[in-house]
N, C-alpha and C positions, 0 to 999 in steps of 0.2 A: 471414697476416692483415694484414701491412703496418704494425704498430704500431712506435713507437720502441722501441729496445732497453730504455731505462730503464723504461718502462712495462710491458713484458714481464717485466722482472726484478721489479718491484714487485708485479705480479699473482701471480708465482710465490711470492714471499715471503709474501703474504697468503693463499696456498693457493686462489686463484680461478682457475677454469678459464675461458677466453674462451668456451667453448660455453655457459656459464651466463648470459652476457650478451646480451641482445636489443639489436640495434642498428638504428636506422631513420634515414633522411634524409628531413626534412620540409621543406615551405616556411616561411620565417621570417615574423615579423611585424614591424610597426613601420614607420618610414619607409625609403624606397629605391624606392618606385614600381615600374616595370616589372621591374627587375632583381630585386627581392625576390619578386615574384609569379611569375617564370618559373623560378627555381632553387631546387633543394632543398638548400640549404647548411646548414640547421640540422641538428645531430645530436642524436639522442635515444637514450640508453642506459638500459637497466633491467637490474639484476642480480636474476634470477628468484628465487634462494633466499631473498635478504633483502628484495626489493621496492624497493631503493634506486634511485631514478631520478635522471638528470642530463640536462639539456637545454643545448645550447651554441649560441649564435648571435653570438659576439663578433667573429668576423672574416668577411670575405666569402668566404673560400675554405673549401670543404667539408673538404679534407684538414686545414687548420689548426684548424677547429672540431672535428674528430674527435679530434686529438691532445690538444686542450684538454680535451674532454669525457671522454676516457679518464683523463687525469690528474686531473680532478676526481672521477671516480668512485672512482678508487684512494684519494684523499685522504678521501672520505666514508667508505669502508669501513674504512680504517685507523682513522679517529677513532671509528667505531663500535666496533670492536674494542678500542681503547684504553679507551674509556668502559666497555665490559663488564669488562675486566680490572680497572679501578679500582674499579668497583662491587663486585665480587667480593672484592677486598683489603679494601674498607671493611667488608663484611659479616663477613669473617673477623676483622677487628680488634674489631668491635663484639662478636662472640661470645667472643672471648678476653678482653675486658674484663669481659663479664657473668659469667664463671665463674671469674675469678681470685680469690684469697684477699684479704681486706681487711688492710691493715696495722694495726699496733697504734693508731696515732693515730686512724685511722678508726674502729675499734672503740670507743675511748674517747669520741670525738665522738658516736657513735651512741647510746651508753649515757647520756650527758649530756643529749642531745635528748630520749630517752625519758623520763628523770626529770623534766625541765622540763614536757613535756606532761602528765605523770602528776600533777604539782603544780597545773598549771591545772585539770585535771579534778577533782581532789580539792575544789577550792573550790566547785565546783558541788554543789548539792544537789537533792534531789527537791522538787517543789513540792507543798504540801499543799493540795488544793482543798476540804477538808471544812469549813473555816470559813465 
């Protein structure tokens, strides 16, 4: 496929097949006049399973843009995977906190708070509207 070795290794470590990535070369936009209108140096990549898209037009060379686009796609997919792992870890930690036993101090403070609320409510009485 002609990709740099570092990118191929990164794709392999992420478990991404190059066949899952759609690659197109399109004409760029912006300043540049006739040169930008004639050449398709912009690289557009889309990872089909995840829907992540990358568009690169930083350099004038198509091959340079291609390498940059693949590197950016790897970075986006890696960040996405890390975010998913971190979210799963946060969820596990929250579940662990929910089900763990309260310590003695927490139990005492909970009882004190309940007694305080009960005392406040005890001072309230029913309103007698018969008068």
